[in-house]
N, C-alpha and C positions, 0 to 999 in steps of 0.2 A: 331831520328831527329838530323841533323848536328848542330854544334855550330852556323853556320851562319844563320840557320833558327829559332833559339831560340829567344825569346823576353826577354830582360833584362831591360825593362823600369822601371824607378824609379818614385814613386809618387813625383811630384814637392813639394818643401817646401812651407808652407803657406806664402802667401804674407804678408807684413806688415799690409795691410788693413784687411786681414782675422784675423790676430793675434789680432789686436785692436778690431775688431768686436766681436770675441769670448770672449775676456776678459770683454768687456762692457756688452755683453749679460749675462755672468755669474753674473756680478755685479748687473744687474737689476733683474734677476731671483732670486738671493739669497738675495736681499734686501740691498746690500751695497749702491746702488743708489735707493732711495725711490721713490714711486709713485709720479709723478708730479715734481720731482727734476729738477732744471735747469742744463743743461749740457754745460759747457764752452769749446768749441773746442780748443781754444788757450791753456787753462790750461791743457786739456787732452794731447795735443801734447807735451807739456813740460814734463808732468808726464811720458808719454810713451817714451820720448826721440826721437820723430819722427817729421817730418814736419806736417803741417795741412792737406796735401793732403790725406794720408792714413786715417786720422781721419775723414775727410769729407766723404770719400768713405765708411768707416765703418758705419757712421751715416746713409748713404743712405740705406745700407743693413738692418740696424735695423729699419729704418722707414718702409721698405717693410714688415718686420715681425710684424709691429704694436707695437714695443717696445719703439719707440721714436716718438714724435710728433714735427714737425717743424712748428713754427709760423713765417711767413715772417715778417721781421723787428722787431721781438721780440726775437727769439732764439729757441733753441732746449730743449726739456723736456722729461723726462721719461714719458711714457704713464700713464694716470690716468684712471683706469677702472671705469665704471659706472654700475649701476644695470642692465641696458639694455645690455651692453657689456657682462656682466657675464651670463645673461640668454641666449643670442645668442650663446656664446661660448659653453655653456653646452648643448644646443639643438644640436649644431653641433657634439659634442662628442657622444651624444646619438644616432645620426643618423649613425655615421661612425665607432665607435669602435666595436660594435657587428659584423659588416661585416668584419672588419679587423681581428677579432678573428677567424671567420670561415675560412677566407682565410689562415691565419697563420697556423691553424690546418691542413688544406689540403696541404699546401706548405711545411711546416717545423715544424711539431709538436714537434719533439725532441729538435730542436734548440730554439724554442719559450719557451718551458718548462724550459730548462736550464737557459735562460735569466731571466724568471719570478721568478724561485726559487732562483737565485742568488740575485735578487732584494729583495725578501722576507727575505733572510738572513740579508741583509744590513738594511732593515726596522726594523727587530727584534733587531739588535744591536743598531740602533739609538733610538728606543723606550726605551730600557733599559737605555741608556745614556741621555734620554730627549733632544736629539740633533735634533732640528727641521730642520736645514739646511740639515743634512745628511738624515733625514727622507724624506724631500721633494725631494731630489735627487733620492733616491731609489724608492719612489712612482712614480716619473716621469719615471724612467727607466723601471718599470714594465709595465706601460701603453704603453710606446713607443716600447716595445718589440713586441707588436702585429703588429705594422706597419713596424718595421725593418725586420720582417720575413714573411710578408703577400705576398710577391712576386708580388705586384702590384705597379709599379712605380708611377702611377697617384694618387692612394690612399695615398701612403706614402708622396708624394709631397704636396698633399692637406693638410694633417695633419701638415706637417712641417711648413707651412706658419703660422699656429696658435699655434704651439707647444711652442714657447717662452712665449706667453701670458698665455697659460694654465699652464705652469710650474711656472711662476711668481705668478699667483693667488694661486697656490697650496702651494708653499714654503712660501710666505709672509702672506697668510690669513688662510689657514687651517692647515698647518703643526704644528704651535705653539700650536694649540688645540689638534691635533691628537696625539702628543707625551705625552699628559696628560691622555689619555685613550686608552685602547686596542681595542676600537670598530673599528676604521679604519683598523688596522692591521688584525683583524679577518675577516672583509669584503674582504680584499684583499686575504687572505688565502683561503677563500671560492671561490673567482673568479678563483684562480689558480687551485683549486680542480675541479671545474666545467669545466674548459678548458681541464684539463687532461682527464676527463671523456667524453668530447665531448658533454656535455649537454648544447646546445646553447640556448634552450628555457629558462632554468633557468638562464644561464649566462646573456642573454640579459635583463631579468627581474631584476636581481641583479645589473647589470651595470646601468640601467635606474634609479633604486632607489638610488644607490650610488651617481650618478652624480647629480640627483635632490636634494639630501640632501646637496651636495656641494654648490648648488646655495644659499641656505639659510645661510650656514656657511660663505661663501664668503661675502655676502651682510652684514651680521651682523658684521663680523670682519672689513670690510671696513668702516662701519659706526662708529665703535669704534675707528678706526685709525684717522678718520677725526675729531672726537670730542676731541682728545688729544691736 
């Protein structure tokens, strides 16, 4: 192929709005901004050293992801999960994750396993350090590997719309508990083993149990947070 026919396209740098959105998303997922916290756009713009325009655009993206609630004439707030939200999100996961696992196995078994095992190594390190933020990140990476490698754009996009809320629940509500006991780590290790073996009957059963257990954990932890 001649030089003239080659493509040397570069990925465009992230816009200011994207940079602001990603940083705010991280802050919400990892608990720097607490559930229900008020978000002052003017103060954020000053903190980021940008105008209010990219902050407003970032807030719009976060609202679409369900991470921010905008109340007209009142202000913007970090989302506050309810028991109903938690149940619905977990029902969504039970419906979609086993299918993503099957597709990932068919489409890119080796790549999926590499990502899942890397996440397991990070989880093990975080468990030893009792680091709930790092544990939550690794836990999220393990589950998201199924969608990253499933080869189905529509399934991956559907999950992405809820992924921020799922990650925020995980990191803020269950990870502080998970790092105190090896139970969560052992369940994830079994999930990886079942995926590697291609045993999707057992994997779907374990995923359902694992996610249903999360519902109880999330609701109990949320109740405890509200009572403080």
